[in-house]
N, C-alpha and C positions, 0 to 999 in steps of 0.2 A: 217594226211590226205594225200590222194593221188588222182591223176587224173587217171581215168580208161579210156583208149582209145581203141576203138574197131570199128568194122564196123558200129555199131549203134551210133557212135559219142563219145563225151567226157562227163564225169560227175565226180564231186568231191565227194568222199565218204570217210567215216572214215576208219582208218587203221584196226580196228577190223573187218569191213565188208570185206576189202581186204583179210584179213587172212582167213575169213570164205569162201570167194570165191575160194582161191587158196593157202591154207595153206601148201600144199605139195611142193610149190615152194622153201620153205626155205631149205629143206634137199638137194636139187640138185643145188641150186643157188650158184654162186661164192660169193654172198653177204649174205651167211647164218648167218654171225655174227649179222645181224639185229635182229635175234631171240635169240641172246645170252643174258646173264644177264648183261653184261657191257652196260653202257649208250651209245647208238648209237648217231652219230653226223652228219650223212651225208644225202645228197639227193641222193637216189639210183634209178637205172633203172633196172628193172627185166623183162625178157621175160619169162613168165610162160607158154605161149601157143602161137603158131603162130598168133592167132587172137587177142592177148591181149598185150598191153604195160602198165606197171604199173610204175608210177613215184611217189615215196614215200618220203614224208618229215617227218623224224623221229625226234621228240622233243629230246632235250638234257636232258632227265630225265630217271630214271630207268623205266622198263616196267610197274611195278605195283604200285609204290609209289612215294614219294617225290623225288625231285632232290637230288642227292648225291653230287652235285658240288656247289661251291660258285656262287651266282648270280653275273652277270657281271657288273651291274651298281653300282655306289657309293651311289646313293640316289634314293628313290622311293617315289613318291607322288601319293596317292590314292584318288579316288572319294569314296563316301560312299554307297549311295543307289544303289543296283544292282551290286556293285563291291565287297564290303566286307559284306554287310548285305542285308536282305530282310525285309524292313519295309513297304512294300506296303499295307498289311492289315491295319496297323495303319494309314497310310496316307489316305487310302480310307475311313476308318471309320470316320476320322476327317473331310474330305471333305463332306461326306454325312451328318454329324452332321450340318454343315453350310447349306447345301442344304435343310435340313429339316426345318430350320428356315425360308427359303424362300418358303416353300410349294412345294418343288421339289422332284421327285422320286430319290431313291438312284442310284448311278452308280456302275458298276462292277469294280473289281480290275483291270481287263484287260483294261478297258476304262481309268481309272485314271492313270494307269502306263504310258500311252502314253503322259501324260501331265507333268510328273515328270522330273526334271533335270535342270530347269531354275529358281528355287527359288519359294518361297511361293506366291509372288504376281502373277507371271505367272500362277502357278497352279490354284489359285482361279479364276483368270480372265477367264481361259479356262474351268472351271467346274461349275461356279456359275453365271448364268445370273443375270443382275441387281445387280451386286456386290456393296456392301458398303465397300470399300477397308479397311478403318480403323477398323470399327466395326467387319467385318467378319474375318479379320486377327486375331483380338484379340480372337474372338470366336473359331477359329481354334486352336490357340496356347493353350488356356485354356483346350480345350478338348484333344489336342494331348499330353499334359503333363500326362494325366491319362492313356493313352493307349500305349504310345511309347515303353515302356520296355516290357510290357506283350505281345505285338503283333509284336515284332521284333526278328529275328533270324539271327545268323551268317550264311553266305554262306559257302558251303563246302570248307575246307582247309584254310579258312581265318585266323583262329587262328594259325594253324601250320606254314603257310607261313610268317606271321608277326613275329612270334617268331624266325623262322629261319633267317630272315633278320636281326633282332635285334642281334641274336647270331653271325652274320657275321660282326657286327659293321657297318651296313649300316645306312644311314640317312633315316628316315621315317617321312612323313608328310601326313596330310589329307587336301584336298582341296575340299570342298563341298558347294553347294548352299543351303544346309540345314542350319538352324540357328545353330550357333556355340554351344550354350548351349545344344541343343538337341544332337548334335554330341558328345560333351563331356560326356553327361550322358550315351549315348549308349556305348561308348568305355569304360567308367568306369564300367558300368554294366557287361560287358563281360571280365573285367580284362585286357583290352588292352591299356588303356590310358597311362601307363608308357612307352610303347614301342614307342610312338610318340614324335618326337622333336617339332613338330608344329601341331596345329589343327586350320585350317583356315575356315572361313565362310564368308557370304556376309557382315557381320558387320566389317570384318577385312580389307576390301578393298574399294576403290571408286567404282569399277565396278565388278559385279559378272561374273562368267563364262558364255559365252565363252571368255570374256576378259582375258588376261594373268596375271592379277594382283596377284592372289594367288600364282601362280607358280613362278612368279618373286620374290615374298617375300621369298619363300623357297630357291631359288637359291642364293639370296643375303645373307641370313642368313647362309647358308652352305658354301658360297664362292666356289661354284662348277660351272663348265661350263655346258651349256644346254645338251651337248652330254653325260655328265656323269650321268644324271638323267632321269629316266623313269617315265612317267605319265601313270597311270593305271585307266581306266574307263570302261564304258559299253555302251555309247551312242555316236551318231554322234557329239553332243556338246562337248564331251570329246576330240574327234579328233581335232575339231576346236580350243579348248582351248590350246592343246599341240602345234599345228601348230603356233598359235599366239605367244607362248612363245619360239618357236624354239626347243622344246623338242621332242624326240622320244616318241611314244605313243603305249601302249598295250591295246587292247580291249578284255574284257571278254564277250564271247557270253552268252546270256540268252534267255528267251522267246521273248523278245522284245528289240530292233528292230530285223528284220530278218537278217540272215547271208548275204543275197544278199545286203541289205541296208548298212550293216557295211562294207562289202568288197568294195562297191562302194566308201566309205569314205576313203579308202586306208590307214588304220593304219599301223604302222610298224610291229606290231605283232597282231595276232588274235588267241585267245586261248579259249579252251573249259573249262579249269579248272585253278584255281589259282596255282596249283602245276606245271603248265607248264610255270610259270613266268620266263622270261629270266634273 
C-alpha cells in the first residue's frame, strides 16, 4: 500500500494501482529493485512526476506468492471466523433457524456478520428479539451441527500459512469465542487440527474475548513473553483482546468492518492476505 500525494490531496491506494498509474517509474528510479524478484523490505519514496509523491510500503514477501522468509514471531494465536475460515453462511442459517421458531423473517449474511465475534449468547441476543436464552441456544447448537462443515470454507492461504508456520516450528494456538467443539470439528475437517498446540474457546476460560484469558493461557503454556507472540484476528474486538494481553496484533482485512474502522483501532499490522503475515 502507498500514499499518493498530489495537488488533489492524499489517498491510500494498493500497490498494484500505483504500478498501473506509473509503472514506468521503476525503470528510471534509483529504487528499481522494488520491482525485482527479491523480497523487498523497505519503505521507499519515489518521485515519478513533479506533481506526484509516492510513499510505498512493500511487504516482506515475494511479489507473487508466499513469503520466502521465516516468520518473525515465536508463537501465533489465531481467531477463527473471518481469520482462518468463512463460516458466516452456516452461522446465518442457524440464526435464521432460531428466528423462524419466533416467527421472524430471515436476516442476510451481511447483517448477521456484524454481530459475530462476541460469542453465541451475544449473537442471539442481537439477532433474536424475545430470546429464550437456554432453549434458543440449544436450538442453534443442534441446527449448527448439521450445517457447520458443509457451509464453511477456508479463507485463501490459511492452509498454506499454517503449514508453513508449523514447518518453521512456530507455536500455534486458536483463541475463538466459537464453541470449542465446533472449532475442533472445523479444524479436523480441513486436516489442520494436528498443527495446533492449543484450541481454546469460551468454555476454556472464565471470561471470553475481549478479556485476555485465552491469550494468557497460551503464553503460560508456551512460556513465551507477550512480544514474542502475535495475535491474528479480523475485528476490533481482536485488537482489544490483544491489547488487554499485551500482545502485538495483526488484523486481516475482509468485507467487514471497513478499512477505516480497523485503521482507527490501530493494530500493529493490517494485511489484505494471510500470506503477508509477519
